[in-house]
C-alpha positions in Angstrom: -2.0 -36.8 8.0 -3.8 -37.9 5.1 -1.6 -37.0 1.9 -3.1 -34.3 -0.9 -6.0 -33.3 1.8 -6.1 -29.3 2.2 -6.5 -30.4 5.7 -3.5 -32.2 6.3 -2.2 -28.8 7.5 -3.8 -26.7 10.1 -1.1 -24.1 10.9 1.9 -22.6 9.1 5.4 -22.3 10.3 6.5 -18.3 9.7 10.2 -18.5 9.2 10.8 -14.3 9.1 14.3 -13.3 8.9 16.7 -16.2 9.5 19.4 -13.9 10.8 22.2 -13.7 13.9 19.7 -12.7 17.0 21.7 -9.1 17.4 20.5 -8.9 13.6 17.0 -9.9 14.8 16.6 -7.5 18.0 17.8 -4.6 15.5 15.2 -5.6 13.0 12.7 -5.4 16.1 13.5 -2.0 17.1 13.6 -1.2 13.6 10.6 -1.6 12.8 8.3 -1.4 15.8 9.9 2.3 15.6 9.0 1.9 12.3 5.8 1.1 13.1 5.1 3.9 16.0 6.2 6.3 12.9 3.3 5.0 10.3 0.2 5.3 12.8 1.8 8.9 13.7 2.4 10.5 10.9 -1.1 9.2 9.1 -3.2 9.8 11.7 -2.1 13.0 11.5 -2.7 13.8 8.4 -6.1 12.4 8.4 -6.8 14.6 11.9 -5.4 17.7 9.5 -7.6 16.9 6.2 -10.0 16.0 8.7 -10.7 19.5 10.2 -8.6 22.0 8.2 -10.6 23.2 5.9 -8.7 24.4 3.7 -7.5 21.1 2.7 -11.7 20.1 1.5 -10.2 19.5 -1.9 -10.4 15.4 -4.4 -6.5 15.3 -3.7 -6.5 15.9 0.1 -9.9 13.3 0.9 -7.6 10.7 -1.1 -4.2 11.4 0.5 -6.2 11.6 3.5 -7.7 7.5 1.8 -4.0 6.8 1.1 -3.0 7.1 5.0 -6.1 5.3 5.7 -4.3 2.1 3.9 -1.1 2.8 5.0 -2.6 2.2 8.9 -4.3 -1.0 8.1 -2.1 -2.8 5.6 1.6 -2.2 8.1 -0.8 -2.9 11.7 -2.1 -6.1 9.8 1.9 -7.1 9.1 4.4 -5.0 11.7 2.7 -6.9 15.2 2.6 -10.3 13.9 6.3 -9.5 12.5 8.1 -8.2 15.4 6.3 -11.4 16.9 7.7 -13.8 15.0 11.8 -11.4 15.5 11.4 -11.9 19.2 10.6 -15.6 18.8 13.2 -16.8 15.9 9.7 -17.8 14.1 6.6 -18.4 14.1 3.4 -20.9 14.1 0.0 -19.5 13.2 -3.2 -21.2 12.6 -4.0 -22.3 9.1 -7.5 -19.1 8.5 -5.8 -16.9 10.5 -2.7 -17.5 8.3 -6.2 -16.6 5.0 -7.3 -13.8 7.3 -3.9 -12.1 6.9 -3.1 -12.9 3.4 -7.4 -12.1 3.0 -6.5 -8.0 4.2 -3.3 -7.8 2.4 -4.1 -8.4 -0.4 -7.8 -6.4 -0.1 -5.4 -2.9 1.5 -2.9 -3.8 -1.7 -5.7 -3.9 -4.4 -7.0 -0.4 -2.9 -4.1 1.6 -2.6 -3.4 0.9 -7.0 -6.7 1.4 -7.9 -6.8 4.8 -5.0 -3.5 5.7 -6.5 -4.5 5.5 -10.3 -8.0 8.0 -9.6 -4.4 10.1 -8.1 -2.9 9.7 -10.9 -6.2 11.1 -12.9 -7.2 13.6 -10.2 -3.9 15.4 -11.1 -3.8 14.6 -15.3 -7.2 16.7 -14.7 -5.9 20.1 -12.3 -3.1 20.1 -14.7 -4.6 19.7 -18.5 -7.8 21.1 -17.6 -7.3 22.9 -14.2 -10.9 25.4 -16.4 -12.8 22.5 -15.2 -11.5 20.7 -12.8 -14.4 21.5 -9.9 -17.7 20.4 -12.3 -15.2 17.2 -13.4 -13.9 15.9 -9.9 -17.3 16.7 -7.5 -17.7 16.0 -4.5 -20.0 12.8 -5.4 -18.1 11.5 -7.2 -14.9 11.2 -5.4 -17.0 9.9 -2.2 -18.6 7.1 -4.7 -15.5 6.5 -6.3 -13.2 5.0 -2.6 -16.9 3.0 -1.9 -16.6 1.9 -5.0 -13.0 1.3 -5.0 -13.2 -1.1 -1.4 -16.2 -3.2 -3.0 -13.2 -4.3 -5.7 -10.8 -4.6 -3.5 -13.2 -6.4 -1.2 -14.4 -9.1 -3.3 -11.2 -9.2 -5.2 -9.0 -10.1 -2.1 -12.0 -12.3 -1.0 -11.6 -14.8 -4.7 -7.8 -14.8 -4.4 -8.4 -16.0 -0.2 -10.5 -18.7 -1.4 -8.3 -19.9 -4.6 -5.4 -19.6 -2.0 -6.9 -21.5 1.0 -8.1 -24.6 -1.6 -4.2 -25.0 -2.7 -3.1 -28.6 -0.7 -0.2 -28.4 1.2 0.5 -32.0 1.7 2.3 -31.4 4.7 4.1 -28.8 3.9 3.5 -25.9 6.2 6.9 -24.2 6.5 6.4 -20.5 4.8 9.5 -18.9 4.1 8.6 -15.2 5.2 7.8 -13.0 7.7 3.8 -12.7 6.3 1.5 -14.8 4.9 1.8 -13.9 1.3 0.9 -15.7 -2.2 5.0 -16.7 -3.0 5.6 -18.5 -0.5 2.4 -20.5 -0.2 2.8 -21.4 -3.8 6.2 -22.6 -3.4 5.7 -25.2 -0.3 1.7 -26.0 -2.9 2.2 -29.3 -4.0 -1.1 -28.6 -5.9 -1.4 -28.0 -9.9 -1.3 -24.5 -9.8 -2.3 -23.9 -13.4 -5.4 -22.4 -13.2 -4.5 -20.3 -9.8 -1.9 -18.6 -11.5 -4.1 -17.6 -14.7 -6.7 -16.6 -11.9 -4.2 -13.9 -10.5 -2.8 -12.8 -14.5 -6.8 -12.4 -14.9 -7.1 -10.5 -12.0 -4.6 -8.3 -12.4 -5.6 -6.3 -15.1 -8.5 -4.2 -13.0 -5.9 -4.3 -10.2 -1.9 -3.7 -12.0 -2.5 -3.6 -15.9 -5.3 -1.5 -16.4 -3.9 0.5 -13.5 -0.7 1.0 -14.3 -1.1 2.0 -17.7 -4.0 5.1 -17.0 -1.1 5.9 -14.1 1.9 6.5 -17.4 -1.1 7.7 -19.2 -1.6 10.7 -17.3 1.4 10.7 -16.2 2.5 11.2 -20.2 -0.3 13.6 -20.6 1.3 16.0 -17.6 4.6 16.4 -18.6 3.6 16.6 -22.0 1.1 20.0 -20.9 3.7 21.5 -18.4 6.4 21.2 -21.0 4.2 23.6 -23.4 3.6 26.1 -20.4 6.2 29.2 -21.5 7.0 30.3 -18.1 9.7 28.4 -16.4 8.0 29.6 -12.5 4.8 28.3 -13.8 6.0 25.0 -14.9 7.7 24.3 -11.4 5.1 25.4 -9.9 2.8 23.0 -12.5 5.8 20.1 -12.1 6.1 20.6 -8.2 2.2 19.6 -7.7 2.7 16.7 -9.1 6.3 15.1 -8.1 4.9 14.0 -4.6 2.4 11.5 -6.0 4.7 10.8 -9.1 7.3 10.0 -6.2 5.0 7.8 -4.4 2.9 6.3 -7.4 7.1 5.0 -8.7 8.1 3.6 -4.9 4.8 1.5 -4.1 4.4 0.4 -8.7 8.5 -1.1 -8.3 8.8 -2.9 -5.3 5.2 -4.8 -6.9 6.2 -5.0 -9.7 9.5 -6.6 -8.5 7.9 -8.9 -6.3 5.0 -10.2 -8.5 5.8 -9.6 -11.7 9.7 -10.3 -12.2 10.3 -14.3 -12.4 10.7 -15.6 -8.8 13.7 -17.9 -9.9 16.1 -14.6 -10.5 15.5 -13.5 -6.6 16.6 -15.0 -3.4 13.7 -15.6 -0.6 15.8 -12.8 1.4 16.0 -10.2 -1.4 11.8 -11.4 -1.3 11.8 -10.1 2.0 13.8 -7.1 2.0 11.4 -6.0 -0.5 7.9 -6.9 0.7 9.5 -5.2 3.5 10.1 -2.2 2.0 5.9 -1.7 0.6 4.9 -2.5 3.1 6.4 -1.0 5.9 8.6 1.3 4.3 6.3 2.4 2.3 3.3 3.9 4.7 5.5 5.5 6.7 7.1 7.6 3.3 4.0 8.2 2.2 3.1 10.9 4.7 6.7 12.4 4.8 6.0 13.5 0.9 3.1 14.9 1.7 4.1 16.8 4.7 7.5 17.9 4.0 6.8 18.7 0.3 3.1 20.0 0.6 3.1 24.0 1.8 -1.1 23.4 2.0 -0.3 20.8 4.5 2.9 22.3 6.7 0.3 25.2 6.7 -2.9 24.2 8.2 -0.4 22.4 10.4 0.9 25.9 11.9 -2.7 26.7 11.5 -3.7 24.0 14.1 -0.6 24.5 16.6 -0.8 28.7 17.0 -5.3 27.6 17.6 -4.1 25.4 20.2 -1.3 27.5 21.8 -4.1 30.5 21.9 -6.5 28.8 23.4 -4.2 27.3 25.6 -3.0 31.8 26.9 -6.7 31.9 26.7 -7.7 29.4 29.5 
């Protein structure tokens, strides 16, 4: 192989989880059941929002978009991870690795932007309810979602282009269960200063600015809710945004722990567990939070079930 040549590595070997066979079987079954739950739960939300007229609002439109992201992200990660667990590691081509990394970056970036918009939506609904429908028009939130997808695809393309230009000098063993930027940097022999600088710059539109907007939005929400004299009205206002706040907290806490905290303070196994949380288990928890803690969703489920039961009776 020619040293310092990016073409010297044509494939990578993903180690996955270096544990006993019984642990791998347990993880395989857990991830398989979790993935089935992700697909079913998020498809249910998408179907309910699409068919129920009571859910044709900006908030539920954003929730359905979050469900789309929560299906795409684990679909990009889980099937290959299951194969890695069965074979105790697996080879992946250089192009396949970069493709997985590209779609991973796209869905993660889109979810960051979407959660930010959902926070702003809750801010307008609680702090400026009289002008909510005039601000959150259908053309606004549909165009914003299209813009978010475009920005996510574009920034992911820049990240992937930079990652594919890194040199690996024959090092091709990735101590992870999917192609992520941190383990790729670990085995790279390139000077990573310019690449890390680019990452910090790109983190502003996808991570830093959205985090600031979310904090400001919920700071104003808390201040507005605390000024409500009635305890019942105050609890109702908090309940309308508690589900989204729970989702945002889980997503950003795991994201910051993996990509913002210094890597030398974490072992590779801890990094893998944290990655599992936001790539697999968060997409499972999201539909649970939005369904079991949401009266409108539960009402839509009951109406749909009753509709089909009535149609079966007439048949």
